[in-house]
N, CA, C and O of each residue as an XYZ file, in Angstrom:
488
protein
N     174.506    -17.489    -77.128
C     175.527    -18.202    -77.888
C     175.264    -19.705    -77.789
O     175.000    -20.222    -76.704
N     175.335    -20.384    -78.892
C     175.089    -21.821    -78.895
C     176.345    -22.557    -78.447
O     177.465    -22.055    -78.547
N     176.112    -23.762    -77.950
C     177.232    -24.555    -77.469
C     177.059    -26.005    -77.849
O     175.998    -26.432    -78.303
N     178.126    -26.750    -77.653
C     178.110    -28.181    -77.915
C     178.177    -28.869    -76.562
O     179.070    -28.594    -75.761
N     177.238    -29.757    -76.309
C     177.208    -30.467    -75.046
C     178.421    -31.373    -74.957
O     178.767    -32.059    -75.919
N     179.068    -31.373    -73.794
C     180.249    -32.208    -73.589
C     179.936    -33.683    -73.851
O     180.790    -34.436    -74.318
N     178.704    -34.082    -73.545
C     178.296    -35.467    -73.765
C     178.401    -35.851    -75.240
O     178.658    -37.009    -75.570
N     178.202    -34.887    -76.111
C     178.238    -35.166    -77.549
C     179.601    -34.888    -78.162
O     179.737    -34.899    -79.386
N     180.589    -34.645    -77.354
C     181.941    -34.632    -77.872
C     182.568    -33.307    -78.209
O     183.563    -33.290    -78.934
N     182.047    -32.182    -77.725
C     182.687    -30.897    -78.023
C     184.159    -30.909    -77.659
O     185.013    -30.492    -78.441
N     184.442    -31.396    -76.453
C     185.836    -31.442    -76.004
C     186.639    -32.416    -76.858
O     187.771    -32.121    -77.242
N     186.062    -33.567    -77.152
C     186.756    -34.570    -77.959
C     187.053    -34.037    -79.355
O     188.151    -34.223    -79.880
N     186.076    -33.379    -79.946
C     186.250    -32.821    -81.291
C     187.376    -31.807    -81.315
O     188.181    -31.793    -82.246
N     187.440    -30.959    -80.299
C     188.435    -29.888    -80.325
C     189.840    -30.381    -80.015
O     190.807    -29.767    -80.465
N     189.989    -31.455    -79.272
C     191.311    -31.926    -78.860
C     191.886    -33.021    -79.762
O     193.107    -33.144    -79.860
N     191.051    -33.809    -80.417
C     191.530    -34.992    -81.139
C     192.488    -34.727    -82.305
O     193.273    -35.620    -82.624
N     192.476    -33.562    -82.962
C     193.460    -33.383    -84.034
C     194.911    -33.463    -83.541
O     195.797    -33.883    -84.286
N     195.153    -33.061    -82.293
C     196.515    -33.137    -81.759
C     196.955    -34.588    -81.588
O     198.151    -34.864    -81.496
N     196.010    -35.507    -81.545
C     196.341    -36.933    -81.504
C     196.419    -37.523    -82.914
O     197.361    -38.246    -83.239
N     195.425    -37.212    -83.745
C     195.341    -37.855    -85.062
C     196.339    -37.315    -86.091
O     196.816    -38.080    -86.929
N     196.660    -36.046    -86.052
C     197.625    -35.504    -87.025
C     198.981    -36.208    -86.893
O     199.519    -36.664    -87.902
N     199.552    -36.312    -85.682
C     200.814    -37.052    -85.575
C     200.671    -38.531    -85.946
O     201.592    -39.127    -86.504
N     199.519    -39.113    -85.636
C     199.292    -40.512    -85.979
C     199.386    -40.726    -87.494
O     199.902    -41.745    -87.953
N     198.885    -39.758    -88.261
C     198.953    -39.853    -89.724
C     200.382    -39.864    -90.248
O     200.660    -40.441    -91.299
N     201.296    -39.216    -89.504
C     202.682    -39.094    -89.947
C     203.625    -40.037    -89.206
O     204.832    -40.003    -89.448
N     203.116    -40.867    -88.324
C     203.969    -41.706    -87.477
C     204.904    -42.594    -88.284
O     206.042    -42.825    -87.874
N     204.441    -43.096    -89.430
C     205.286    -43.982    -90.233
C     206.455    -43.248    -90.899
O     207.389    -43.891    -91.379
N     206.418    -41.919    -90.936
C     207.513    -41.140    -91.522
C     208.591    -40.785    -90.509
O     209.698    -40.398    -90.883
N     208.266    -40.916    -89.224
C     209.199    -40.502    -88.177
C     210.337    -41.505    -88.023
O     210.124    -42.715    -88.094
N     211.539    -40.993    -87.813
C     212.645    -41.907    -87.513
C     212.420    -42.544    -86.139
O     211.733    -41.975    -85.291
N     212.992    -43.701    -85.932
C     212.767    -44.418    -84.676
C     213.191    -43.602    -83.463
O     212.632    -43.771    -82.379
N     214.166    -42.725    -83.628
C     214.623    -41.906    -82.499
C     213.592    -40.865    -82.085
O     213.705    -40.292    -81.001
N     212.600    -40.608    -82.912
C     211.567    -39.623    -82.596
C     210.296    -40.252    -82.037
O     209.365    -39.538    -81.662
N     210.249    -41.557    -81.980
C     209.021    -42.229    -81.565
C     208.696    -42.015    -80.087
O     207.523    -41.888    -79.735
N     209.692    -41.974    -79.226
C     209.408    -41.775    -77.800
C     208.870    -40.373    -77.536
O     207.846    -40.243    -76.866
N     209.522    -39.311    -78.037
C     208.929    -37.983    -77.816
C     207.525    -37.856    -78.413
O     206.652    -37.230    -77.812
N     207.302    -38.451    -79.597
C     205.974    -38.369    -80.206
C     204.970    -39.186    -79.408
O     203.820    -38.773    -79.264
N     205.381    -40.332    -78.888
C     204.483    -41.140    -78.074
C     204.082    -40.387    -76.807
O     202.932    -40.475    -76.375
N     205.009    -39.656    -76.214
C     204.684    -38.868    -75.019
C     203.620    -37.824    -75.345
O     202.654    -37.662    -74.599
N     203.797    -37.123    -76.450
C     202.827    -36.118    -76.883
C     201.466    -36.765    -77.125
O     200.433    -36.230    -76.720
N     201.475    -37.920    -77.788
C     200.226    -38.581    -78.141
C     199.523    -39.175    -76.916
O     198.293    -39.197    -76.863
N     200.283    -39.651    -75.943
C     199.671    -40.151    -74.704
C     198.929    -39.011    -74.015
O     197.806    -39.185    -73.541
N     199.567    -37.846    -73.965
C     198.918    -36.684    -73.350
C     197.609    -36.348    -74.075
O     196.575    -36.158    -73.435
N     197.655    -36.277    -75.399
C     196.448    -35.906    -76.135
C     195.434    -37.039    -76.231
O     194.251    -36.781    -76.452
N     195.865    -38.281    -76.072
C     194.888    -39.372    -75.973
C     194.072    -39.178    -74.699
O     192.850    -39.328    -74.702
N     194.760    -38.845    -73.614
C     194.063    -38.578    -72.357
C     193.123    -37.380    -72.510
O     191.970    -37.448    -72.086
N     193.601    -36.283    -73.112
C     192.790    -35.072    -73.258
C     191.611    -35.286    -74.207
O     190.549    -34.692    -74.017
N     191.790    -36.127    -75.224
C     190.762    -36.303    -76.256
C     189.749    -37.392    -75.939
O     188.557    -37.223    -76.195
N     190.203    -38.496    -75.389
C     189.345    -39.677    -75.316
C     189.049    -40.173    -73.904
O     188.160    -41.008    -73.732
N     189.755    -39.694    -72.902
C     189.470    -40.098    -71.523
C     188.820    -38.952    -70.761
O     187.750    -39.120    -70.177
N     189.461    -37.792    -70.765
C     188.958    -36.635    -70.026
C     187.508    -36.273    -70.364
O     186.739    -36.001    -69.442
N     187.096    -36.255    -71.641
C     185.711    -35.860    -71.949
C     184.664    -36.759    -71.286
O     183.583    -36.290    -70.927
N     184.978    -38.038    -71.126
C     184.004    -38.957    -70.526
C     183.946    -38.828    -69.014
O     183.044    -39.369    -68.374
N     184.905    -38.114    -68.441
C     184.909    -37.878    -66.999
C     184.277    -36.541    -66.640
O     183.995    -36.269    -65.473
N     184.052    -35.694    -67.671
C     183.454    -34.379    -67.442
C     181.982    -34.515    -67.098
O     181.339    -35.512    -67.426
N     181.462    -33.500    -66.432
C     180.019    -33.445    -66.195
C     179.336    -33.159    -67.524
O     179.749    -32.264    -68.262
N     178.306    -33.911    -67.822
C     177.704    -33.844    -69.149
C     176.757    -32.677    -69.365
O     176.244    -32.502    -70.470
N     176.517    -31.888    -68.351
C     175.628    -30.746    -68.547
C     176.403    -29.493    -68.958
O     175.817    -28.425    -69.140
N     177.711    -29.628    -69.100
C     178.531    -28.483    -69.503
C     178.395    -28.211    -70.997
O     178.313    -29.138    -71.803
N     178.373    -26.948    -71.351
C     178.296    -26.542    -72.756
C     179.634    -25.923    -73.158
O     180.222    -25.153    -72.398
N     180.101    -26.255    -74.334
C     181.295    -25.637    -74.895
C     180.848    -24.798    -76.085
O     180.252    -25.332    -77.020
N     181.122    -23.498    -76.069
C     180.713    -22.666    -77.210
C     181.304    -23.186    -78.529
O     182.456    -23.616    -78.583
N     180.494    -23.136    -79.578
C     180.919    -23.620    -80.893
C     182.202    -22.919    -81.342
O     183.086    -23.553    -81.919
N     182.306    -21.620    -81.081
C     183.489    -20.861    -81.471
C     184.739    -21.405    -80.789
O     185.812    -21.460    -81.390
N     184.591    -21.806    -79.531
C     185.718    -22.378    -78.792
C     186.134    -23.708    -79.394
O     187.324    -23.974    -79.556
N     185.161    -24.543    -79.724
C     185.460    -25.845    -80.317
C     186.202    -25.663    -81.640
O     187.194    -26.347    -81.892
N     185.734    -24.754    -82.478
C     186.373    -24.513    -83.779
C     187.782    -23.966    -83.592
O     188.718    -24.435    -84.240
N     187.942    -22.986    -82.719
C     189.264    -22.401    -82.477
C     190.235    -23.439    -81.920
O     191.384    -23.518    -82.354
N     189.773    -24.229    -80.966
C     190.638    -25.252    -80.369
C     190.966    -26.347    -81.378
O     192.078    -26.875    -81.372
N     190.020    -26.695    -82.239
C     190.273    -27.694    -83.289
C     191.397    -27.217    -84.205
O     192.296    -27.988    -84.541
N     191.347    -25.966    -84.602
C     192.387    -25.396    -85.469
C     193.723    -25.377    -84.732
O     194.748    -25.775    -85.287
N     193.710    -24.912    -83.477
C     194.937    -24.864    -82.692
C     195.549    -26.255    -82.530
O     196.748    -26.434    -82.745
N     194.727    -27.243    -82.150
C     195.237    -28.594    -81.926
C     195.724    -29.244    -83.219
O     196.664    -30.039    -83.197
N     195.093    -28.912    -84.342
C     195.575    -29.407    -85.639
C     196.968    -28.861    -85.915
O     197.870    -29.603    -86.305
N     197.136    -27.565    -85.712
C     198.426    -26.912    -85.930
C     199.466    -27.432    -84.938
O     200.616    -27.661    -85.312
N     199.076    -27.618    -83.698
C     199.978    -28.125    -82.670
C     200.498    -29.516    -83.045
O     201.699    -29.771    -82.954
N     199.621    -30.398    -83.458
C     200.032    -31.736    -83.880
C     200.975    -31.677    -85.068
O     201.969    -32.402    -85.116
N     200.665    -30.816    -86.025
C     201.522    -30.664    -87.204
C     202.901    -30.119    -86.810
O     203.918    -30.576    -87.333
N     202.939    -29.160    -85.906
C     204.221    -28.606    -85.447
C     205.085    -29.668    -84.780
O     206.296    -29.710    -84.998
N     204.476    -30.518    -83.974
C     205.244    -31.568    -83.301
C     205.874    -32.510    -84.320
O     207.053    -32.849    -84.214
N     205.090    -32.930    -85.299
C     205.601    -33.836    -86.332
C     206.701    -33.152    -87.141
O     207.755    -33.739    -87.385
N     206.457    -31.928    -87.547
C     207.435    -31.194    -88.351
C     208.755    -31.057    -87.613
O     209.821    -31.270    -88.191
N     208.686    -30.701    -86.336
C     209.907    -30.563    -85.540
C     210.657    -31.885    -85.477
O     211.871    -31.923    -85.679
N     209.934    -32.974    -85.197
C     210.596    -34.269    -85.054
C     211.131    -34.800    -86.379
O     212.114    -35.541    -86.388
N     210.513    -34.440    -87.487
C     211.031    -34.850    -88.796
C     212.303    -34.079    -89.164
O     213.178    -34.610    -89.849
N     212.401    -32.841    -88.714
C     213.545    -32.006    -89.073
C     214.679    -32.078    -88.063
O     215.799    -31.670    -88.370
N     214.419    -32.581    -86.881
C     215.424    -32.614    -85.823
C     215.632    -34.035    -85.326
O     215.243    -34.384    -84.212
N     216.248    -34.843    -86.170
C     216.511    -36.231    -85.815
C     217.613    -36.243    -84.752
O     218.685    -35.669    -84.937
N     217.319    -36.911    -83.641
C     218.255    -36.943    -82.518
C     219.077    -38.221    -82.515
O     218.755    -39.196    -83.194
N     220.130    -38.188    -81.746
C     220.972    -39.346    -81.528
C     220.128    -40.488    -80.954
O     219.238    -40.255    -80.136
N     220.408    -41.710    -81.381
C     219.614    -42.857    -80.953
C     219.817    -43.210    -79.481
O     218.945    -43.833    -78.877
N     220.943    -42.826    -78.897
C     221.180    -43.169    -77.496
C     220.468    -42.168    -76.584
O     220.287    -41.002    -76.931
N     220.076    -42.654    -75.421
C     219.413    -41.780    -74.457
C     220.453    -40.939    -73.736
O     221.434    -41.465    -73.210
N     220.238    -39.659    -73.716
C     221.109    -38.772    -72.963
C     220.454    -38.461    -71.624
O     219.280    -38.761    -71.409
N     221.216    -37.865    -70.744
C     220.686    -37.466    -69.447
C     219.550    -36.466    -69.613
O     218.579    -36.496    -68.857
N     219.665    -35.581    -70.598
C     218.617    -34.584    -70.855
C     217.324    -35.273    -71.285
O     216.240    -34.883    -70.849
N     217.430    -36.282    -72.127
C     216.232    -36.997    -72.585
C     215.576    -37.763    -71.437
O     214.350    -37.805    -71.338
N     216.378    -38.359    -70.582
C     215.839    -39.079    -69.429
C     215.167    -38.089    -68.473
O     214.092    -38.370    -67.942
N     215.796    -36.940    -68.255
C     215.194    -35.906    -67.401
C     213.877    -35.429    -68.006
O     212.898    -35.233    -67.285
N     213.847    -35.242    -69.320
C     212.612    -34.827    -69.993
C     211.505    -35.848    -69.822
O     210.350    -35.480    -69.607
N     211.838    -37.116    -69.914
C     210.850    -38.181    -69.727
C     210.308    -38.161    -68.298
O     209.104    -38.311    -68.088
N     211.192    -37.976    -67.315
C     210.754    -37.910    -65.918
C     209.872    -36.686    -65.669
O     208.870    -36.774    -64.959
N     210.242    -35.553    -66.247
C     209.424    -34.339    -66.101
C     208.052    -34.553    -66.735
O     207.037    -34.124    -66.185
N     208.022    -35.217    -67.892
C     206.750    -35.511    -68.544
C     205.865    -36.367    -67.647
O     204.687    -36.059    -67.461
N     206.422    -37.437    -67.093
C     205.636    -38.338    -66.240
C     205.110    -37.579    -65.025
O     203.951    -37.746    -64.646
N     205.949    -36.751    -64.413
C     205.498    -35.939    -63.266
C     204.386    -34.977    -63.691
O     203.370    -34.862    -63.007
N     204.576    -34.299    -64.800
C     203.582    -33.348    -65.291
C     202.269    -34.017    -65.644
O     201.200    -33.483    -65.348
N     202.336    -35.171    -66.269
C     201.120    -35.902    -66.642
C     200.368    -36.341    -65.384
O     199.141    -36.270    -65.327
N     201.111    -36.790    -64.388
C     200.499    -37.202    -63.124
C     199.811    -36.011    -62.446
O     198.681    -36.130    -61.973
N     200.490    -34.877    -62.403
C     199.918    -33.667    -61.814
C     198.684    -33.229    -62.593
O     197.680    -32.839    -61.998
N     198.754    -33.292    -63.931
C     197.635    -32.888    -64.779
C     196.394    -33.748    -64.527
O     195.288    -33.223    -64.405
N     196.576    -35.047    -64.451
C     195.446    -35.950    -64.212
C     194.864    -35.709    -62.821
O     193.646    -35.713    -62.642
N     195.736    -35.501    -61.844
C     195.273    -35.215    -60.478
C     194.515    -33.889    -60.427
O     193.460    -33.804    -59.799
N     195.042    -32.861    -61.079
C     194.385    -31.557    -61.090
C     193.019    -31.639    -61.778
O     192.052    -31.035    -61.313
N     192.938    -32.382    -62.877
C     191.653    -32.575    -63.550
C     190.629    -33.193    -62.604
O     189.462    -32.801    -62.594
N     191.072    -34.149    -61.821
C     190.175    -34.813    -60.871
C     189.673    -33.819    -59.824
O     188.488    -33.812    -59.492
N     190.561    -32.989    -59.310
C     190.157    -31.981    -58.318
C     189.206    -30.947    -58.920
O     188.255    -30.516    -58.267
N     189.464    -30.553    -60.160
C     188.576    -29.570    -60.823
C     187.188    -30.143    -61.026
O     186.196    -29.429    -60.873
N     187.100    -31.424    -61.370
C     185.783    -32.051    -61.560
C     185.003    -32.080    -60.250
O     183.778    -31.964    -60.257
N     185.693    -32.232    -59.141
C     185.035    -32.247    -57.845
C     184.464    -30.877    -57.489
O     183.469    -30.791    -56.770
N     185.085    -29.802    -57.985
C     184.618    -28.433    -57.697
C     183.366    -28.085    -58.475
O     182.521    -27.331    -57.993
N     183.242    -28.625    -59.668
C     182.137    -28.245    -60.554
C     180.827    -28.861    -60.129
O     179.802    -28.637    -60.773
């Protein structure tokens, strides 16, 4: 089975639609949706444009995986935008929104730390 070398962007190609699709629709989002969308985009910016450059470059990603993940991430980005366009929230921060932001920051921190540990194993 053929693969795409991580050095040449297999991971970046498969993950970047989840960043770029919402970016295309950002100007349509109400201001109350910008923080949740920014959180999603920060996560996928890390997955698309930072994580691939930290990977070992001798890794191969099967072409089928790249294509499947590209489709999934495109759909995922579209779903996030669609949800935020249809579910305009109150402009004030609620306790639930603040808790969600804190959970996101904790999860992102854990994710980056776990990625670092996984790279050390490989």
